[in-house]
C-alpha angles and dihedrals in degrees: 000000000000117000119262115272111276094011113129118231109232113224126188112270114229120208129195113213118198130162145164099030092158094197109193092035111154129196136160121002107272117117133198120242086263091059097253121135106262095230090050088054090048092054090049091050090052091054092048089052090050091051089050088054093047091052091050093048093045098207121193094234134018122212125193107190101202144291096072085158130037093227141023090247104041123185120273089246091056093048094049092046093051091048091051093051094049088047089056090053093047092049095047098037104031095163098047114100116230117207119193126181130187118250126201093272095056097039116102115232090232120056087214090065113091120239121238087217090075086073089077092063084082089067094049094258114152105232131192112189110156110000133042113261131191115215122197125206107182093180088065096033084238135142122188123196105203113198116183125200093261092059092055096053095054119107089244113043126203117258106262098210134111114254099211093244098127144028090246120038121186131187119204118186142156116223150091113286106217115249096016104086119085122257089240098082093187088086095049127092107242125228100045123145112242114237123189115222091235089060094067099028108225108222094034094082130066084232140347116210113195130185132191104068110087096207116080106248136172110227098190137288108005093341127115149163102223091202128220124302094233139012095278101156135093091254110045091161090059088054089052090053093049092048090052091049092050094042092242112158095212140281120347146139124237130248108201132196105212092200096058100018091232112154117199119195113232105206124231116209105219122230088236138003125259106217129192104188120215110285114255126213107215096180112145093357119142115232095256092046092050092047090053092050092049092048091050092055093048094047091048094063107119108244092007130260099276110140092351130124106245138180129183118187116202117185131198097032115146115217094249091054092049090053091056096055120112098267092178087065091048090051090051090054090049090052092048098047124058084236129359119185118189101193107198112188121194123227115276106270120231133190137188117257132181110347098348103304111147115245135181117249114224115250122218092261088051091053092047091049092050092049096046091047090059100035116110111248133199116260115276096029114129102231095197092053091043093052093044093051093048095048092047092051092052093044090049091051091050091051091052091050090050090052092050 
């Protein structure tokens, strides 16, 4: 039966959820022929691929849940590239609203400092940089509450609840949902504002789009972290491990049906693989035996390690054994891969305490962790993130010394 004259036919509203693009991210020392850091180019390629997918899916609204850029002052190349990609969306999907919020990486420390994200106002993008904003789209019967990082670190937070003003109500925010992040903080982006699930009420919204956690994660009824589009953190191998534990196939953005709440991952094919080779126990191995075992693991990588990001952890290697490895071979692997990290870890040291009871001697990272845990900090500093970052820096320096 045809609809009554003048009555609008309601169609499902599709939403594209992206987050944590980190354009301008730089890592390692390889450059493209154009002089751009290779990992910066990889992050840009991932975003271009996501935009290609968005244009093919033709959603009704596009959400970018923070950390468009890796820093408050991104490179000119990153700014121009982002502008071009949003311009593509605006040209191909002129009627689709685009909502962009600031994450912790692209939020200036001072509220008096202007945000580069305001540039995208010129393209008709609805931007929330410091304060929460509620955007209304009557043509879609849609309301979006956009809550940037800055709004969540204020003494008085905005109320994260739908107001009943529209058929579809969406919350977009950038923060750390309490109880979701892993206990291993080395894989977590520091500086996020902690949000308790009861604050935003999963199940009350048509959809909740979070940014900040780089591993795609379902938070509850109609609530998700979309995850990053590439491995743009200091610990990509930790992200790999978490994805495996959660059964996540890799990087993607989400295409959401606001009527049913169904969120479908739209896969991103990375520019290069991030590989964590099987961990090797080098206990009691002679140098030549250990070298042969390492070489066998490297040579067994399907497709080889050329231009890939590779780590191999070897435990139980005394310093004198590490020094006798074939470092010419290690240098050749480093030259072949975009990044090759041979992580040699010495045996756990022990000492005698009391009347002969064995005790564990503190390593340098242990000492640093103990000190930073007790050190007074300025107000507003996340101690867990501060300690994690310090310990990881020291551990990374020790690994590099072990390789050398």
